[in-house]
C-alpha positions in Angstrom: 178.7 22.7 62.6 177.3 25.6 64.5 177.7 23.7 67.7 181.3 22.7 66.9 182.1 26.4 66.0 180.8 27.6 69.3 182.7 25.0 71.2 186.0 25.5 69.4 186.1 29.1 68.3 184.2 31.2 70.8 186.6 30.6 73.7 189.5 31.5 71.4 187.6 34.6 70.3 186.8 35.6 73.9 190.5 35.3 74.8 191.5 37.4 71.9 188.9 40.0 72.8 190.1 40.1 76.4 193.7 40.4 75.2 192.7 43.2 72.8 190.9 45.0 75.6 193.8 44.8 77.9 196.1 46.1 75.2 193.7 48.9 74.4 193.5 49.8 78.0 197.3 49.9 78.2 197.6 52.0 75.1 194.8 54.2 76.2 196.4 54.8 79.6 199.8 55.6 78.0 198.2 57.9 75.4 196.4 59.8 78.1 199.6 60.5 79.9 201.3 63.8 79.2 204.8 64.0 77.9 207.4 65.0 80.5 207.7 68.8 80.1 211.1 70.0 78.8 213.5 71.0 81.6 217.1 71.8 82.1 219.3 69.3 83.8 221.8 71.1 86.0 225.4 70.2 85.6 227.1 73.3 87.1 226.7 72.0 90.6 225.7 68.9 92.4 223.9 70.6 95.2 220.8 72.8 94.9 222.4 75.5 97.2 226.1 76.1 96.8 228.0 76.8 100.0 230.1 79.9 100.9 232.5 79.6 103.8 233.3 82.9 105.5 236.3 83.2 107.8 236.7 85.2 111.0 238.5 88.3 112.2 242.1 88.5 111.2 241.9 85.4 109.1 242.0 84.3 105.5 240.1 81.6 103.6 242.8 79.1 104.3 241.4 78.7 107.8 238.9 76.3 106.3 241.4 74.2 104.3 242.5 71.7 107.0 238.9 70.9 108.1 235.9 71.9 106.1 237.4 71.7 102.7 238.8 68.2 103.3 235.6 67.1 104.8 233.4 68.3 102.0 235.7 66.8 99.4 236.6 63.5 101.1 233.4 62.6 103.0 230.7 64.4 101.0 232.3 64.0 97.5 231.5 67.7 96.9 233.6 69.7 94.4 235.6 72.7 95.6 235.0 75.8 93.5 237.9 77.8 94.8 238.5 81.1 96.6 236.4 84.2 96.2 238.5 87.3 96.5 239.1 90.9 95.4 242.2 91.5 93.4 243.2 94.9 91.9 239.7 96.1 92.5 238.1 93.2 90.7 235.9 90.6 92.4 236.9 87.2 91.1 237.1 83.4 91.7 240.5 81.9 92.0 239.8 78.4 91.0 241.8 75.2 90.2 238.7 74.0 88.4 237.7 76.9 86.2 235.3 75.0 83.9 234.0 72.2 86.1 231.0 72.0 88.4 231.3 73.6 91.8 229.5 72.9 95.1 231.3 75.0 97.7 233.6 78.0 97.9 235.7 79.8 100.4 235.7 83.6 100.8 238.8 85.6 101.5 237.8 89.2 102.5 240.3 91.7 101.1 241.0 93.3 104.5 240.7 90.8 107.4 240.3 93.5 110.0 237.9 95.8 108.1 234.5 96.8 109.3 231.6 94.4 109.1 229.9 96.7 106.7 232.9 96.4 104.3 232.7 92.6 104.5 229.0 92.8 103.8 229.7 94.8 100.6 232.2 92.2 99.4 229.9 89.4 100.3 227.2 90.9 98.0 229.6 90.5 95.0 230.7 87.0 96.0 227.2 85.7 96.2 226.5 87.2 92.8 229.5 85.5 91.3 228.5 82.1 92.7 224.9 82.4 91.5 226.2 83.3 88.0 228.7 80.4 88.0 226.3 77.7 89.3 223.0 79.2 88.1 221.6 78.3 91.5 218.7 80.2 93.0 220.2 80.5 96.5 223.3 79.7 98.5 224.1 78.5 102.0 226.3 80.8 104.1 228.6 79.4 106.9 230.3 82.1 108.9 233.0 81.5 111.5 233.1 84.2 114.3 232.9 87.6 112.6 232.2 86.0 109.3 228.8 84.8 110.7 228.0 88.4 111.8 228.8 89.7 108.3 226.5 87.0 106.8 223.7 88.1 109.1 224.3 91.7 108.4 224.1 91.0 104.7 220.6 89.4 105.3 219.3 92.4 107.1 220.4 94.6 104.2 218.7 92.3 101.7 215.3 91.4 103.2 213.7 90.6 99.9 216.6 89.8 97.6 219.1 87.9 99.7 219.3 84.6 97.6 220.2 82.7 100.8 218.6 79.4 101.9 220.4 78.9 105.2 222.8 80.9 107.5 225.0 78.9 109.8 227.1 80.9 112.3 229.9 79.3 114.3 230.9 81.0 117.5 229.7 84.3 116.1 229.5 87.4 118.4 226.0 88.6 117.3 225.9 90.9 120.3 229.6 91.6 120.5 232.5 90.4 122.6 234.0 91.7 125.8 237.4 91.6 124.1 236.4 94.5 121.9 236.7 96.8 124.9 240.4 97.2 124.0 239.2 99.4 121.1 238.0 102.0 123.5 241.1 101.9 125.7 243.6 102.1 122.9 241.7 104.9 121.1 241.3 106.8 124.4 245.1 106.4 125.1 246.0 107.6 121.5 243.6 110.6 121.7 244.9 111.6 125.1 248.5 111.2 124.1 247.9 113.3 121.0 245.9 116.1 122.8 247.8 116.5 126.0 250.0 119.6 126.5 251.7 118.2 129.6 255.2 116.7 128.7 255.2 114.3 131.6 251.7 113.1 130.8 252.6 112.7 127.1 255.6 110.5 128.0 253.5 108.3 130.3 250.7 108.0 127.8 252.9 107.1 124.9 254.7 104.5 127.0 251.4 103.0 127.9 250.3 103.1 124.3 253.5 101.3 123.2 252.9 98.6 125.8 249.4 98.0 124.3 250.8 98.0 120.7 253.3 95.4 121.8 250.5 93.1 122.9 248.8 93.3 119.5 249.2 90.4 117.1 247.3 90.0 113.9 244.5 92.4 114.8 245.2 96.0 116.0 243.1 96.9 118.9 241.8 100.0 117.2 240.7 98.2 113.9 237.3 99.0 112.5 236.3 95.3 113.0 237.1 95.5 116.8 235.0 98.7 117.0 232.0 97.0 115.4 232.3 94.1 117.8 231.8 96.3 120.9 228.8 95.0 122.9 225.8 97.3 123.2 226.4 97.6 126.9 229.9 98.8 126.2 228.8 101.4 123.8 228.8 99.3 120.6 226.5 101.2 118.2 226.8 98.6 115.4 225.7 95.8 117.6 222.9 97.8 119.1 221.5 98.8 115.7 221.8 95.4 114.0 220.3 93.6 117.0 216.9 95.3 116.5 216.9 95.4 112.7 214.4 93.4 110.8 215.7 90.0 109.6 214.3 87.9 106.7 211.8 85.3 107.8 212.4 83.0 104.8 215.8 81.9 106.0 216.9 79.0 108.1 219.1 80.3 110.9 221.5 77.9 112.7 223.7 79.0 115.6 226.7 76.8 116.5 227.4 77.7 120.1 230.5 76.9 122.0 229.8 76.4 125.7 232.5 75.3 128.2 233.1 75.8 131.9 236.0 78.2 131.5 237.2 78.2 135.1 237.6 74.4 135.0 239.4 74.5 131.6 242.0 77.2 131.9 244.7 74.9 130.8 242.7 73.8 127.8 242.0 77.4 126.9 245.7 78.1 126.8 246.4 75.1 124.6 243.6 76.2 122.3 245.3 79.5 121.6 243.0 81.8 123.5 245.0 85.0 123.8 246.3 85.1 127.4 248.0 88.4 126.7 244.8 90.0 125.8 243.2 88.8 129.0 246.1 90.4 130.9 245.5 93.6 129.1 241.8 93.6 130.1 242.7 92.9 133.7 245.3 95.7 133.6 242.7 98.1 132.2 240.4 97.5 135.1 237.6 96.0 133.1 237.7 92.9 135.2 237.7 89.3 134.1 234.2 88.4 135.1 232.7 89.2 131.7 235.3 86.9 130.0 234.3 83.9 132.0 230.5 84.0 131.5 229.0 80.9 130.0 230.3 80.6 126.5 233.4 79.6 124.5 236.0 81.8 126.4 235.8 84.6 123.8 232.1 85.0 123.1 229.3 84.4 125.5 226.7 81.7 124.7 224.0 84.4 124.6 226.0 86.5 122.1 226.5 83.4 119.9 222.8 82.6 119.7 220.9 84.4 117.0 217.6 84.0 118.7 218.9 86.0 121.7 219.0 89.1 119.6 216.3 91.7 120.6 214.6 91.5 117.2 214.0 87.7 117.6 213.1 88.1 121.3 210.4 90.6 120.5 208.2 87.9 118.8 208.3 84.2 119.7 207.2 83.3 116.1 210.4 84.6 114.8 212.4 82.2 116.9 210.7 79.2 115.2 212.9 79.6 112.0 216.1 79.2 114.0 217.8 76.5 116.0 220.8 76.2 118.2 223.5 73.4 118.4 225.9 73.4 121.2 229.6 72.3 121.0 231.8 71.6 124.1 234.7 73.4 122.6 236.4 76.8 123.0 236.4 79.5 120.3 239.6 78.5 118.6 238.6 74.8 118.5 235.3 75.2 116.8 236.5 74.6 113.2 238.1 71.3 114.3 234.5 70.0 114.7 234.2 70.0 111.0 232.1 66.9 110.9 229.5 68.5 113.1 229.6 71.9 111.6 229.6 70.8 108.0 226.9 68.2 108.7 224.7 71.0 110.0 225.3 73.0 106.9 223.8 70.4 104.7 221.6 68.2 106.9 217.9 68.6 106.2 214.6 66.7 106.0 213.9 65.8 102.4 210.9 67.7 101.3 208.3 66.2 99.0 207.6 68.5 96.0 205.2 66.3 94.0 204.8 63.1 91.9 203.2 62.5 88.6 202.9 60.0 85.8 204.3 60.9 82.4 205.1 59.2 79.2 208.8 59.2 78.3 209.7 57.7 74.9 206.2 56.5 74.5 206.3 54.5 77.8 204.7 55.4 81.2 207.0 56.5 84.0 206.7 57.8 87.5 208.5 61.1 88.2 209.0 62.0 91.9 210.3 65.5 92.8 211.7 66.6 96.1 214.0 69.1 97.8 217.2 68.4 99.8 220.5 70.1 100.5 222.6 67.1 99.6 223.6 66.0 96.1 220.7 63.9 94.6 223.1 61.1 93.8 223.7 60.5 97.5 220.0 59.8 98.2 218.2 56.5 97.9 214.8 56.3 96.3 212.8 53.1 96.8 209.3 52.4 95.4 206.8 49.7 96.4 204.0 49.0 94.0 200.8 47.3 95.3 197.9 45.8 93.2 194.8 47.5 94.5 192.5 44.8 93.0 194.4 42.1 94.8 195.6 43.3 98.2 197.0 39.9 99.0 199.4 39.9 96.1 203.1 40.4 97.0 204.0 44.1 96.3 206.8 44.7 93.8 209.8 46.7 94.9 212.2 48.8 92.9 215.1 51.1 93.6 215.8 54.0 91.3 219.5 54.0 90.3 221.6 57.1 91.0 221.9 58.0 87.4 218.1 58.4 87.2 218.2 61.0 90.0 219.3 64.5 89.1 218.9 68.2 89.7 216.6 69.9 87.2 215.4 73.5 86.6 211.7 73.4 85.9 209.9 75.8 83.4 209.0 78.1 86.2 212.7 78.5 87.2 212.6 76.4 90.4 215.2 73.8 91.0 214.2 70.4 92.3 215.7 66.9 92.6 214.0 64.5 90.3 213.8 60.7 90.4 212.4 58.8 87.3 211.1 55.3 87.3 210.2 54.0 83.8 207.5 51.3 84.2 209.2 47.9 84.1 207.5 45.2 82.0 206.3 43.4 85.2 203.8 46.1 85.9 200.3 45.6 84.5 199.1 49.0 83.5 195.6 47.8 83.0 195.1 47.4 86.8 194.9 50.1 89.4 198.1 50.3 91.5 199.5 52.3 94.4 203.0 53.5 94.2 204.6 54.1 97.7 208.0 55.8 97.4 210.5 56.6 100.1 213.3 59.1 99.7 216.2 58.8 102.2 219.3 60.9 102.4 222.8 59.9 103.6 222.1 61.5 107.1 219.1 59.1 107.6 216.4 61.6 107.1 213.5 60.5 104.9 209.9 60.9 103.8 207.4 58.5 102.3 204.4 59.4 100.1 202.1 57.6 97.7 200.7 58.1 94.2 197.8 56.0 92.7 197.7 54.7 89.2 194.1 54.8 88.1 192.9 53.0 85.0 190.8 55.5 83.0 
């Protein structure tokens, strides 16, 4: 009987014991896992860093509508938050979507020809409004022409509290523009006409002044903005001072630089709307045209458009490592038509691995991968390959995390990350050591790969 018992029941008992041990190992492994800490899922925006679009001299926010706004909405599926503006002394958001999530905004400075300092003061309030609305930590600034200079000036005035992730400047005159010389000539004419006691000279001066006024369009030549855009070599005090001022080093600076061979493209310049009348004024004033036809976009030299050419960046090569330059073969007035390139630059980034950990969610084990990227998490693909470390020849299992399992979350320490969650499928044997290899790839083709090992304790 004892022999029969051994033959019949011991194998069964052994199998049951093995099964029990496996189950215990599984339960033990799950029990050892911490619960996923409580965290806030962000629904006020799809992107970790909302975007503010800043227009240029003499413009309004509508300059972005035909290009950038359409591109973001149509191609990137981002949600337009509306126009940031000052009305009756109040800073406000004019929005068609007052309660919904917002990913990007346009700025309409109250006086399009005001000083760069005045624009900076308004920008402070607009950034505050966006952070309050989206509850984001930082924003991305994209400034066209003088708007880019205003964005950079804001940063120099907020070294430690700027709340900006990236500054993209498009054809911006960081060291001024030769066109701003008209400020000096008009103001000199006006002063001379006002102060002269010679009747004949007064007539001549006023006639000359009227000629200049007749050549003005949207921007008076003696506007504060034109004064601020004077180059240092032309006596521009604002450009001289801000060129040597300290800049934050925790910012990504991107210069979009227009560079064309102007002498070969005079016809193209005319079609693009570069102000022929203003060039005639400069020639008449005796300033010469050579400065207008240096390498650049026909209005601003390539050197002036490039942030790293500023004296502060040139003083230390390490400072230039946080900046990059992208060149467009377009003239100044055409830059915004390159919306695909410009807006791509605003968001394109290398996904950054932030961490990976195993947790239990609903009593079951799950892999949680955290990363940073400027794009909406739902536009990224997350694939995971699981290998059996005890049996290297076994075919790895592959999984894709669905979009609804990828989201922006605010962690307990306040930081915002993109988070992808993979609950363990039933095909994974938690009693065995495994290696999880995960790849995060964004819609621009940038990606990273990392690994996390599952160790049976």
